[in-house]
ROKE-950925 format. One record per atom (N, C-alpha, C): x, y, z. Coordinates in steps of 0.2 Angstrom, whole numbers, padded with zeros to 4 digits, always signed. Example, Ala and Ser with C-alpha at 12.3 -4.5 7.8 and 13.67 -1.06 7.14 Angstrom:
2
+0066-0028+0039
+0062-0022+0039
+0066-0016+0039
+0064-0011+0035
+0068-0005+0036
+0064+0000+0039
This chain:
262
-0040+0021+0068
-0035+0025+0067
-0035+0030+0061
-0036+0036+0059
-0040+0041+0052
-0032+0044+0051
-0031+0041+0045
-0023+0042+0041
-0026+0049+0037
-0019+0055+0040
-0019+0061+0037
-0012+0059+0036
-0011+0062+0028
-0007+0060+0022
-0003+0067+0020
+0002+0069+0025
+0004+0077+0023
+0010+0077+0018
+0007+0072+0012
+0013+0073+0007
+0011+0073+0000
+0014+0075-0004
+0010+0076-0011
+0010+0069-0013
+0011+0065-0013
+0012+0060-0018
+0008+0054-0012
+0005+0052-0008
+0001+0046-0005
-0004+0042-0012
-0002+0036-0010
-0003+0033-0016
-0012+0029-0017
-0016+0032-0010
-0024+0031-0012
-0027+0037-0012
-0023+0043-0013
-0025+0047-0017
-0029+0053-0013
-0028+0052-0009
-0032+0057-0003
-0026+0061+0001
-0020+0061+0000
-0017+0065+0004
-0019+0072+0003
-0014+0077+0009
-0018+0082+0012
-0014+0087+0006
-0007+0084+0003
+0000+0089+0002
+0001+0093+0007
+0003+0099+0007
+0004+0104+0011
+0000+0111+0012
-0004+0107+0012
-0012+0113+0014
-0014+0110+0021
-0011+0115+0026
-0015+0114+0032
-0023+0115+0034
-0025+0120+0032
-0033+0119+0032
-0038+0113+0029
-0032+0110+0024
-0036+0104+0022
-0035+0098+0025
-0028+0096+0030
-0027+0096+0035
-0032+0093+0040
-0032+0101+0043
-0038+0101+0047
-0042+0098+0047
-0045+0101+0041
-0052+0099+0040
-0054+0092+0039
-0049+0088+0035
-0050+0082+0035
-0049+0076+0042
-0045+0080+0048
-0045+0080+0053
-0053+0079+0057
-0054+0085+0059
-0059+0085+0059
-0066+0080+0055
-0067+0080+0050
-0071+0075+0047
-0071+0067+0051
-0065+0064+0051
-0063+0060+0055
-0065+0059+0061
-0064+0063+0064
-0065+0061+0070
-0073+0062+0071
-0078+0067+0069
-0085+0066+0068
-0088+0061+0065
-0082+0057+0062
-0083+0048+0059
-0082+0045+0065
-0079+0046+0069
-0077+0042+0075
-0068+0038+0075
-0067+0042+0072
-0060+0040+0073
-0057+0043+0083
-0054+0035+0083
-0051+0036+0089
-0044+0036+0090
-0041+0038+0084
-0032+0041+0084
-0033+0043+0078
-0030+0049+0076
-0025+0052+0069
-0017+0049+0068
-0016+0048+0060
-0010+0047+0062
-0009+0049+0055
-0001+0055+0057
+0001+0059+0052
+0006+0056+0051
+0007+0057+0042
+0012+0055+0041
+0017+0058+0035
+0021+0063+0036
+0025+0066+0030
+0030+0064+0024
+0030+0058+0023
+0035+0053+0019
+0030+0049+0016
+0029+0049+0010
+0026+0041+0007
+0031+0036+0009
+0025+0030+0008
+0030+0023+0010
+0027+0019+0005
+0024+0021-0001
+0024+0016-0007
+0027+0012-0009
+0027+0005-0014
+0033+0003-0015
+0035+0008-0020
+0043+0009-0020
+0046+0015-0026
+0048+0018-0024
+0045+0022-0018
+0043+0030-0016
+0050+0032-0015
+0052+0041-0017
+0058+0042-0015
+0060+0045-0010
+0066+0044-0002
+0065+0045+0003
+0065+0053+0005
+0064+0055+0009
+0061+0063+0011
+0067+0065+0016
+0070+0070+0015
+0074+0073+0020
+0070+0072+0027
+0075+0073+0032
+0071+0074+0040
+0068+0079+0041
+0072+0084+0038
+0070+0093+0038
+0064+0094+0036
+0065+0091+0028
+0059+0092+0025
+0052+0087+0028
+0051+0083+0032
+0048+0079+0035
+0045+0083+0039
+0051+0085+0044
+0047+0089+0050
+0045+0094+0048
+0045+0099+0043
+0042+0104+0040
+0035+0103+0036
+0033+0096+0034
+0029+0093+0033
+0023+0092+0038
+0026+0089+0044
+0020+0086+0050
+0021+0091+0053
+0025+0095+0057
+0026+0099+0065
+0019+0105+0065
+0018+0107+0058
+0012+0111+0059
+0006+0107+0059
+0005+0102+0055
+0001+0098+0055
-0001+0096+0065
+0003+0094+0067
+0002+0089+0074
+0001+0098+0078
+0004+0104+0080
+0002+0107+0082
-0005+0110+0081
-0008+0111+0076
-0015+0112+0073
-0018+0104+0075
-0016+0102+0074
-0022+0094+0079
-0024+0093+0086
-0018+0096+0089
-0015+0093+0096
-0021+0095+0102
-0026+0100+0098
-0032+0103+0103
-0038+0100+0102
-0038+0095+0096
-0044+0091+0091
-0047+0087+0099
-0043+0084+0103
-0047+0079+0108
-0045+0074+0106
-0040+0068+0100
-0038+0062+0101
-0031+0063+0098
-0029+0058+0103
-0023+0053+0102
-0021+0056+0094
-0013+0058+0095
-0010+0057+0086
-0004+0056+0087
-0003+0051+0082
+0003+0047+0082
+0008+0050+0074
+0014+0048+0076
+0018+0051+0070
+0021+0046+0065
+0018+0045+0060
+0020+0039+0054
+0028+0041+0052
+0034+0038+0056
+0041+0040+0055
+0045+0035+0056
+0051+0035+0053
+0058+0028+0055
+0062+0034+0058
+0063+0041+0058
+0069+0044+0060
+0068+0048+0066
+0073+0047+0069
+0072+0048+0078
+0073+0056+0078
+0073+0061+0074
+0073+0067+0074
+0067+0070+0071
+0064+0067+0068
+0057+0067+0066
+0054+0064+0073
+0054+0060+0076
+0051+0055+0080
+0050+0063+0087
+0055+0064+0089
+0058+0070+0094
+0054+0076+0091
+0052+0077+0087
+0052+0085+0086
+0042+0085+0086
+0041+0078+0081
+0033+0078+0083
+0030+0077+0090
+0035+0072+0092
+0031+0072+0100
+0032+0077+0105
+0038+0081+0103
+0037+0089+0106
+0033+0091+0103
+0030+0092+0097
+0024+0097+0096
+0017+0092+0097
+0015+0088+0101
+0010+0086+0103
+0008+0077+0101
+0013+0074+0096
+0009+0068+0098
+0011+0065+0101
+0007+0058+0102
+0008+0051+0108
+0011+0047+0107
+0011+0046+0099
+0013+0039+0100
+0016+0038+0091
+0022+0036+0092
+0027+0035+0088
+0025+0029+0082
+0023+0030+0077
+0022+0023+0074
+0026+0021+0066
+0032+0018+0068
+0037+0017+0067
+0039+0011+0060
+0036+0012+0056
+0037+0008+0049
+0046+0001+0050
+0050+0004+0052
+0056+0004+0051
+0057-0002+0059
+0051-0003+0063
+0052-0006+0068
+0057-0005+0075
+0059+0002+0074
+0067+0005+0080
+0072+0002+0077
+0074+0000+0069
+0081-0003+0072
+0083+0005+0068
+0081+0010+0066
+0087+0017+0065
+0091+0020+0073
+0097+0020+0070
+0103+0022+0077
+0096+0027+0080
+0097+0027+0087
+0092+0032+0092
+0085+0032+0090
+0083+0027+0088
+0075+0029+0089
+0072+0026+0095
+0075+0019+0095
+0072+0019+0103
+0074+0022+0108
+0079+0023+0108
+0082+0030+0112
+0076+0036+0114
+0074+0038+0106
+0070+0044+0105
+0063+0043+0110
+0061+0036+0109
+0053+0032+0114
+0056+0036+0120
+0060+0031+0120
+0062+0029+0128
+0064+0035+0131
+0065+0039+0129
+0066+0047+0134
+0059+0050+0134
+0054+0048+0132
+0049+0051+0132
+0044+0045+0138
+0037+0047+0138
+0031+0043+0142
+0025+0042+0134
+0028+0041+0128
+0024+0041+0122
+0023+0035+0121
+0020+0030+0115
+0018+0025+0116
+0024+0024+0109
+0021+0015+0106
+0026+0014+0100
+0021+0009+0097
+0024+0009+0090
+0021+0005+0087
+0025+0003+0081
+0027-0006+0084
+0034-0007+0079
+0031-0013+0074
+0033-0008+0068
+0030-0012+0062
+0037-0018+0058
+0036-0022+0055
+0039-0026+0053
+0037-0023+0043
+0046-0022+0042
+0048-0022+0034
+0052-0028+0033
+0050-0029+0027
+0059-0034+0024
+0061-0028+0020
+0066-0026+0021
+0069-0022+0015
+0069-0014+0015
+0066-0011+0012
+0065-0004+0012
+0059+0001+0008
+0057+0005+0007
+0051+0008+0003
+0054+0008-0004
+0059+0007-0006
+0062+0007-0012
+0063-0001-0016
+0064-0004-0011
+0064-0012-0010
+0062-0015-0010
+0057-0015-0008
+0054-0019-0001
+0050-0023-0007
+0046-0024-0010
+0041-0027-0016
+0046-0030-0023
+0054-0029-0021
+0056-0034-0027
+0056-0041-0022
+0054-0045-0026
+0053-0051-0023
+0056-0053-0018
+0052-0051-0012
+0049-0053-0006
+0050-0060-0005
+0053-0062+0000
+0054-0070+0000
+0055-0072+0008
+0050-0077+0011
+0051-0079+0017
+0050-0086+0017
+0053-0090+0020
+0052-0099+0023
+0045-0097+0025
+0045-0093+0031
+0039-0096+0035
+0037-0088+0035
+0031-0084+0033
+0031-0077+0035
+0029-0077+0042
+0025-0079+0043
+0021-0080+0049
+0026-0080+0055
+0030-0084+0056
+0034-0087+0058
+0041-0081+0059
+0041-0079+0055
+0047-0074+0052
+0046-0066+0055
+0040-0066+0053
+0036-0057+0057
+0036-0060+0063
+0033-0063+0067
+0031-0065+0075
+0037-0062+0076
+0045-0067+0075
+0052-0069+0078
+0053-0060+0079
+0053-0056+0071
+0057-0050+0072
+0052-0045+0076
+0046-0046+0076
+0042-0040+0081
+0042-0043+0090
+0043-0048+0091
+0045-0049+0097
+0051-0048+0101
+0055-0048+0094
+0063-0047+0096
+0064-0038+0096
+0061-0034+0094
+0062-0028+0095
+0058-0026+0097
+0052-0031+0104
+0051-0027+0107
+0052-0028+0114
+0058-0033+0114
+0061-0036+0119
+0066-0031+0120
+0068-0028+0113
+0073-0024+0114
+0071-0016+0119
+0066-0015+0116
+0062-0010+0117
+0059-0009+0128
+0057-0015+0127
+0058-0016+0135
+0065-0016+0138
+0071-0020+0135
+0077-0017+0138
+0079-0011+0140
+0078-0008+0135
+0078+0001+0134
+0075+0006+0139
+0070+0001+0141
+0062+0005+0149
+0057+0007+0143
+0058+0007+0139
+0050+0007+0136
+0044+0001+0138
+0039+0002+0143
+0037-0002+0147
+0031-0008+0141
+0029-0012+0144
+0028-0018+0137
+0020-0011+0136
+0016-0011+0141
+0011-0008+0140
+0009-0002+0134
+0018+0000+0134
+0017+0009+0129
+0018+0004+0123
+0018-0002+0120
+0019-0004+0116
+0014-0008+0111
+0015-0005+0104
+0010-0011+0099
+0013-0013+0094
+0011-0019+0091
+0014-0021+0084
+0012-0023+0079
+0014-0022+0073
+0010-0020+0065
+0014-0027+0062
+0009-0031+0061
+0014-0035+0054
+0017-0031+0048
+0015-0028+0046
+0019-0023+0040
+0015-0025+0035
+0008-0025+0034
+0004-0028+0028
+0007-0022+0021
+0010-0028+0016
+0012-0023+0010
+0017-0022+0009
+0021-0021+0015
+0029-0019+0016
+0032-0025+0014
+0035-0026+0011
+0039-0034+0009
+0036-0040+0008
+0032-0040+0004
+0027-0046+0004
+0019-0045-0001
+0021-0049-0002
+0018-0052-0009
+0009-0054-0006
+0007-0054-0011
-0002-0054-0011
-0002-0060-0005
+0001-0067-0008
+0000-0073-0004
+0004-0073+0003
+0008-0068+0003
+0011-0067+0011
+0007-0063+0013
+0003-0057+0012
-0003-0054+0016
-0009-0058+0019
-0010-0064+0013
-0016-0066+0013
-0015-0071+0021
-0007-0075+0018
-0005-0080+0026
-0004-0077+0032
-0002-0069+0032
-0001-0069+0037
-0009-0065+0040
-0014-0063+0036
-0020-0061+0039
-0025-0068+0041
-0023-0072+0037
-0025-0079+0041
-0023-0081+0049
-0015-0081+0050
-0013-0082+0056
-0012-0077+0061
-0016-0071+0061
-0014-0066+0064
-0014-0068+0072
-0018-0071+0073
-0021-0074+0079
-0016-0075+0083
-0011-0079+0081
-0004-0080+0083
-0001-0077+0086
+0000-0071+0082
+0004-0063+0084
+0002-0062+0091
-0010-0060+0090
-0010-0059+0093
-0010-0061+0100
-0010-0067+0102
-0010-0071+0108
-0003-0070+0111
+0000-0067+0111
+0006-0066+0115
+0007-0057+0116
-0001-0055+0117
-0003-0049+0122
+0000-0045+0119
+0004-0042+0115
+0003-0035+0114
-0002-0032+0109
-0006-0026+0107
-0010-0024+0106
-0007-0024+0097
-0012-0025+0093
-0012-0025+0087
-0013-0020+0082
-0008-0015+0078
-0012-0013+0073
-0011-0016+0069
-0016-0012+0064
-0015-0018+0055
-0019-0011+0052
-0015-0012+0046
-0016-0006+0040
-0016-0011+0034
-0025-0013+0033
-0024-0016+0029
-0027-0012+0020
-0029-0003+0024
-0034+0000+0021
-0030+0001+0012
-0036-0001+0008
-0033+0003-0001
-0027-0002-0002
-0025-0007+0000
-0017-0009+0000
-0021-0015-0008
-0013-0013-0008
-0014-0016-0019
-0017-0024-0016
-0014-0029-0010
-0016-0034-0010
-0023-0035-0013
-0029-0029-0010
-0036-0029-0010
-0038-0028-0018
-0034-0024-0021
-0035-0020-0027
-0033-0029-0032
-0029-0033-0031
-0026-0039-0034
-0034-0045-0034
-0036-0044-0029
-0042-0047-0026
-0050-0047-0030
-0050-0040-0028
-0057-0036-0034
-0056-0034-0039
-0050-0029-0042
-0048-0028-0051
-0050-0019-0049
-0051-0017-0041
-0053-0011-0041
-0047-0008-0038
-0046+0001-0042
-0042+0005-0040
-0041+0006-0033
-0034+0010-0032
-0035+0011-0024
-0041+0014-0022
-0043+0021-0026
-0049+0024-0024
-0056+0022-0022
-0056+0014-0027
-0063+0010-0026
-0062+0005-0023
-0059+0006-0015
-0057+0001-0012
-0061-0001-0005
-0066+0004-0004
-0070+0006+0002
-0072+0001+0005
-0078-0006+0002
-0078-0010+0004
-0071-0016+0003
-0070-0017+0002
-0065-0021+0003
-0058-0019+0009
-0058-0013+0008
-0055-0011+0015
-0057-0012+0021
-0064-0012+0021
-0069-0013+0028
-0070-0018+0027
-0069-0025+0023
-0069-0031+0025
-0061-0032+0028
-0058-0031+0024
-0052-0032+0028
-0052-0030+0035
-0055-0025+0036
-0053-0023+0044
-0057-0026+0049
-0063-0027+0047
-0067-0031+0049
-0062-0040+0051
-0060-0042+0046
-0055-0048+0045
-0050-0048+0052
-0048-0043+0052
-0040-0041+0056
-0043-0042+0061
-0050-0038+0066
-0052-0037+0070
-0054-0045+0073
-0057-0046+0068
-0058-0055+0073
-0054-0058+0074
-0047-0059+0068
-0042-0061+0071
-0035-0059+0080
-0039-0052+0081
-0034-0051+0086
-0033-0043+0086
-0035-0038+0080
-0033-0032+0078
-0034-0026+0085
-0031-0025+0089
-0034-0021+0091
-0036-0012+0090
-0033-0009+0084
-0033-0003+0081
-0033-0005+0074
-0035+0000+0070
-0037-0003+0059
-0035+0004+0059
-0028+0005+0055
-0027+0011+0052
-0031+0010+0046
-0033+0017+0046
-0039+0017+0039
-0040+0022+0035
-0040+0023+0031
-0043+0029+0026
-0050+0032+0025
-0055+0028+0026
-0061+0028+0026
-0065+0023+0035
-0064+0032+0037
-0065+0032+0045
-0073+0030+0046
-0079+0032+0043
-0085+0031+0043
-0087+0027+0040
-0085+0022+0036
-0090+0017+0033
-0086+0012+0038
-0080+0010+0040
-0076+0006+0045
-0079+0005+0053
-0082+0011+0055
-0085+0013+0061
-0092+0009+0060
-0095+0012+0055
-0102+0008+0053
-0102+0002+0054
-0098-0003+0052
-0098-0009+0048
-0096-0012+0058
-0091-0010+0059
-0091-0011+0065
-0095-0012+0072
-0099-0005+0071
-0105-0005+0075
-0110-0010+0073
-0112-0013+0069
-0117-0018+0067
-0114-0025+0069
-0107-0025+0067
-0103-0033+0071
-0108-0031+0080
-0104-0025+0081
-0107-0025+0090
-0113-0026+0093
-0118-0023+0086
-0126-0026+0090
-0127-0033+0087
-0122-0037+0082
-0126-0042+0080
-0121-0046+0083
-0116-0047+0089
-0114-0047+0094
-0109-0057+0090
-0107-0051+0083
-0102-0057+0082
-0093-0053+0081
-0093-0050+0086
-0088-0046+0087
-0083-0050+0092
-0082-0056+0088
-0075-0061+0092
-0070-0062+0089
-0065-0063+0093
-0058-0066+0086
-0063-0073+0087
-0060-0077+0080
-0061-0083+0080
-0050-0085+0079
-0054-0092+0075
-0047-0095+0073
-0045-0098+0068
-0050-0095+0064
-0051-0097+0054
-0051-0092+0052
């Protein structure tokens, strides 16, 4: 999944801002590099980011989705707001990537009224508060319990199980230790049978491990993607599509593209 940030304040340094031509060019490059899906977002969710009004978010993402709808790959809308979900799906998106885990009033209904897929993510707090001393008694158990609960609610509302993905939400209300514990224990969540989406690309935990800024974390991001796949991830959300696809290709040829228990 290639990331298209239609925002002026992306933490990763590669946002396209409000430049539609730039968004299309980035999307075409990602597709050429091997992206299977594009994820379009109009609101930065980095720690401490300011919220964006729904009208402004729609102004940012709908033209991008409309412009990319004919490029031949599925499109995802990265939003937690039901009104943005509806507008994006009407414009051509086929997956809702919800960092808020379908908790906003009307979010489940917005997805259930369509045949779109949904990715349910775990986040402790909000983007404004999530990194202020996040705490867990057992991070793997608590994240898993939340995701399974929200998946059950979605299914009860008429969203078929095969339309649901889960995302443990690396970096969203987690310390570096929490993130690493989740990564090591990812197979536990994978064993429940829902496809998993993992987003570790350029995250701060990789910066703490390597000492490198966000724009210089390609190698660490690729390693994190492979570690995620080895533990059950079905899709990885990345800024560096070509490097990630190349690494996966080598794994496949080498015959080590299998999940592990360690």
